C-alpha positions as CSV (number, residue, x, y, z in Angstrom):
1,X,-0.1,0.3,-0.2
2,X,1.7,3.3,-1.1
3,X,1.2,6.6,0.8
4,X,-0.5,8.4,-2.1
5,X,-3.8,6.3,-1.0
6,X,-3.7,8.6,2.2
7,X,-4.9,12.3,1.2
8,X,-3.2,14.9,3.6
9,X,-6.5,15.4,5.6
10,X,-6.5,11.7,6.5
11,X,-3.0,11.5,7.5
12,X,-3.4,14.5,9.8
13,X,-6.3,12.5,11.5
14,X,-4.0,9.1,11.5
15,X,-1.1,10.9,13.2
16,X,-3.6,12.1,15.7
17,X,-5.2,9.1,16.8
18,X,-2.0,7.4,17.1
19,X,-0.9,10.0,19.6
20,X,-4.1,9.5,21.5
21,X,-4.0,5.8,21.5
22,X,-0.6,5.4,22.0
23,X,1.2,7.8,24.4
24,X,0.2,5.6,27.1
25,X,0.6,2.4,25.3
26,X,4.5,2.4,26.3
27,X,4.1,2.3,30.1
28,X,6.9,-0.2,30.5
29,X,10.5,-0.4,31.2
30,X,13.7,-2.2,29.8
31,X,17.2,-2.7,30.0
32,X,19.9,-1.5,27.3
33,X,22.1,-3.7,25.7
34,X,24.4,-0.9,24.1
35,X,23.1,-0.1,20.7
36,X,25.2,1.4,18.5
37,X,24.4,5.1,17.5
38,X,24.2,6.4,14.2
39,X,23.0,9.3,11.9
40,X,19.7,10.9,11.2
41,X,17.9,7.6,10.6
42,X,17.6,4.3,12.4
43,X,20.1,1.6,13.4
44,X,18.7,-1.9,14.8
45,X,20.5,-3.3,17.6
46,X,20.3,-6.6,19.8
47,X,17.2,-7.2,21.7
48,X,17.0,-7.5,25.3
49,X,14.7,-9.1,28.0
50,X,12.1,-6.7,29.7
51,X,12.9,-5.1,32.8
52,X,9.9,-6.3,35.0
53,X,9.7,-3.3,37.2
54,X,10.8,0.3,37.1
55,X,11.0,2.4,39.9
56,X,11.1,6.2,40.9
57,X,9.8,7.3,37.4
58,X,7.5,10.4,38.7
59,X,9.0,13.4,36.5
60,X,11.2,11.4,34.4
61,X,11.5,12.7,30.9
62,X,10.9,10.4,27.7
63,X,10.2,10.8,24.1
64,X,8.7,8.5,21.5
65,X,9.1,7.7,18.0
66,X,6.2,5.9,16.3
67,X,6.4,4.4,12.9
68,X,2.8,3.6,10.9
69,X,2.5,0.9,8.4
70,X,0.0,-0.3,6.4
71,X,-1.7,-3.3,7.7
72,X,-4.5,-5.7,6.2
73,X,-6.9,-4.3,8.6
74,X,-6.0,-0.6,8.4
75,X,-2.8,0.4,10.0
76,X,-0.1,-0.4,12.6
77,X,2.1,1.4,14.7
78,X,5.6,0.5,16.1
79,X,6.2,2.5,19.2
80,X,10.0,3.2,20.3
81,X,10.5,5.0,23.9
82,X,13.7,6.3,25.2
83,X,12.9,5.6,28.8
84,X,15.3,4.3,30.6
85,X,18.2,4.3,28.1
86,X,18.2,8.2,27.8
87,X,16.4,11.2,29.0
88,X,15.8,12.4,25.5
89,X,18.1,15.3,25.4
90,X,16.5,18.6,24.4
91,X,19.0,19.6,21.1
92,X,19.4,15.9,20.1
93,X,15.4,15.9,20.1
94,X,14.9,19.0,18.3
95,X,17.2,17.8,15.5
96,X,15.1,14.9,14.9
97,X,14.0,14.5,11.2
98,X,10.8,12.6,10.9
99,X,11.0,12.6,7.2
100,X,14.3,11.1,7.1
101,X,13.2,8.7,9.7
102,X,10.2,7.7,7.8
103,X,11.9,7.2,4.7
104,X,14.8,5.2,6.1
105,X,12.4,2.9,7.8
106,X,10.0,2.4,5.0
107,X,6.9,3.9,7.0
108,X,3.9,5.3,5.9
109,X,4.4,8.1,8.6
110,X,6.9,8.6,11.2
111,X,5.7,10.6,14.4
112,X,7.6,12.3,17.0
113,X,6.0,12.4,20.2
114,X,7.3,14.0,23.0
115,X,8.8,15.3,25.5
116,X,6.7,13.8,28.0
117,X,6.8,12.9,31.8
118,X,5.6,10.1,34.0
119,X,3.2,10.7,36.6
120,X,3.3,7.4,38.3
121,X,5.8,6.1,40.8
122,X,6.5,2.7,39.4
123,X,5.6,0.4,36.6
124,X,5.3,-3.3,36.8
125,X,5.2,-5.2,33.4
126,X,3.8,-8.6,32.9
127,X,5.1,-9.5,29.4
128,X,8.0,-11.8,28.7
129,X,8.6,-10.9,25.1
130,X,12.2,-9.5,24.1
131,X,12.4,-5.7,22.9
132,X,14.1,-4.5,19.9
133,X,16.4,-1.6,20.4
134,X,17.0,0.9,17.5
135,X,18.6,4.3,17.3
136,X,17.0,7.7,15.5
137,X,19.2,10.4,15.1
138,X,21.6,9.0,17.3
139,X,19.2,8.5,20.1
140,X,18.7,5.1,21.5
141,X,15.3,3.7,21.9
142,X,13.3,0.6,22.7
143,X,10.3,-0.8,21.0
144,X,7.5,-0.9,23.5
145,X,4.4,-2.0,21.7
146,X,3.1,-2.6,18.0
147,X,-0.7,-1.3,18.4
148,X,-3.3,-1.5,15.5
149,X,-4.9,1.7,14.5
150,X,-8.6,2.0,13.2
151,X,-11.2,4.4,12.5
152,X,-8.8,7.4,12.6
153,X,-11.3,10.2,12.1
154,X,-13.5,9.3,15.2
155,X,-10.7,8.6,17.5
156,X,-8.5,11.7,16.9
157,X,-10.5,13.8,19.2
158,X,-9.6,14.9,22.7
159,X,-11.3,12.4,25.4
160,X,-12.1,9.4,22.9
161,X,-11.6,6.4,24.5
162,X,-9.0,3.9,23.3
163,X,-8.3,0.5,24.4
164,X,-4.5,-0.6,24.7
165,X,-2.9,-3.9,25.3
166,X,-0.1,-3.0,27.5
167,X,0.1,-5.6,30.3
168,X,1.4,-3.6,33.1
169,X,0.5,-2.1,36.4
170,X,1.1,1.7,36.9
171,X,1.3,2.5,40.9
172,X,0.9,5.7,42.7
173,X,2.3,5.8,46.2
174,X,0.7,6.9,49.4
175,X,1.1,10.6,49.4
176,X,1.4,11.1,45.9
177,X,-0.6,13.9,44.3
178,X,-2.6,12.7,41.2
179,X,-4.8,14.5,38.9
180,X,-7.8,12.9,37.8
181,X,-10.9,13.3,35.6
182,X,-14.2,12.0,36.3
183,X,-16.8,11.1,33.4
184,X,-20.4,11.8,33.7
185,X,-21.0,8.2,34.9
186,X,-18.6,8.4,37.6
187,X,-15.6,6.4,36.1
188,X,-12.4,8.0,37.0
189,X,-9.2,8.5,34.9
190,X,-5.7,9.3,36.5
191,X,-3.0,11.2,34.6
192,X,-0.3,8.9,33.6
193,X,2.2,11.5,31.9
194,X,2.1,15.2,30.9
195,X,3.2,16.6,27.6
196,X,4.8,19.8,26.5
197,X,3.7,19.3,22.9
198,X,0.8,21.7,23.2
199,X,2.2,24.1,26.0
200,X,6.0,23.8,26.0
201,X,6.0,25.6,29.5
202,X,3.5,23.2,31.2
203,X,5.1,21.4,34.2
204,X,3.9,19.5,37.2
205,X,3.3,22.7,39.2
206,X,0.9,23.8,36.6
207,X,-1.4,20.5,36.6
208,X,-3.1,21.5,39.6
209,X,-4.6,24.6,38.1
210,X,-5.1,22.7,34.7
211,X,-9.0,22.0,35.2
212,X,-10.2,25.8,33.9
213,X,-8.1,25.1,30.8
214,X,-9.5,21.9,29.6
215,X,-12.9,21.7,27.4
216,X,-14.1,19.0,29.4
217,X,-17.2,16.8,27.8
218,X,-20.5,18.0,29.6
219,X,-20.7,16.4,33.1
220,X,-17.1,15.7,33.4
221,X,-14.6,17.1,36.1
222,X,-11.1,17.6,36.7
223,X,-9.5,17.5,40.4
224,X,-6.3,17.1,42.2
225,X,-6.1,14.8,45.4
226,X,-3.2,13.5,47.5
227,X,-3.4,9.8,47.9
228,X,-4.2,8.4,51.5
229,X,-3.4,4.9,50.2
230,X,-1.6,3.5,47.1
231,X,-3.4,3.6,43.7
232,X,-2.8,0.9,41.4
233,X,-4.1,0.8,37.8
234,X,-3.8,-3.1,36.9
235,X,-4.1,-4.0,33.3
236,X,-2.0,-7.2,33.1
237,X,-5.5,-9.4,32.4
238,X,-7.2,-6.4,30.4
239,X,-6.9,-3.7,28.1
240,X,-6.4,-0.3,29.4
241,X,-8.8,2.4,28.8
242,X,-7.0,5.6,28.0
243,X,-7.6,8.9,26.6
244,X,-5.9,12.5,26.1
245,X,-7.0,15.8,27.1
246,X,-6.7,18.8,24.9
247,X,-3.0,19.5,26.0
248,X,-2.3,15.7,25.1
249,X,-1.7,14.8,28.7
250,X,-2.5,11.0,29.0
251,X,-5.0,9.2,31.5
252,X,-5.7,5.6,32.4
253,X,-8.9,4.4,33.7
254,X,-8.7,3.4,37.1
255,X,-9.2,-0.1,38.1
256,X,-10.4,-1.7,41.3
């Protein structure tokens, strides 16, 4: 399938839905095996067994490269994440060339997603599959997921619910501050990462006052609270329910 079958308007929608569906799909951690670095494009490296638990995550910066490919049922996206092999250095990230990455990987689209910052304290990963490493523009990343993308026009909007198979537990410690959106039917979603893609000045200190800046659906609300007990979002045996807000901050539905 060639790229000329996707007109510009549809391509924009495809990119938007991948961000909405996948910004949280990579909630995992891995260990580096020392991939080689290179130029603008991607260099493959050896695979590594996934690290089962990542701790002390809150406030850690990361970036992603998403490679979209045609698939029989629509599109798939291979998701590469910098954590924990590097902190996505700003100058190196700004120098990334999405067009060159797309061409050198034979992708329909290459999307640069970042910088982003974790808000959970710990991630437990229940997935024994090895994780390939690549470098993009000299920056090493780990493949965290390959996700099917369908109905991009509908799913491109903020607050559209997406299902992600990530096999993880996101944990927030007692005493941590969390930022939650409650839907009209009472479902709670906790912010798992914030983004500086829409507002480059947004940092964690600004999240408490974010509510009035959001265009929430009718009956929805945004609130901040300090946890009196640990909060665990456990999606090891079920798909995660994920959406993004107007600022591309990502939220996961809380589990019992």
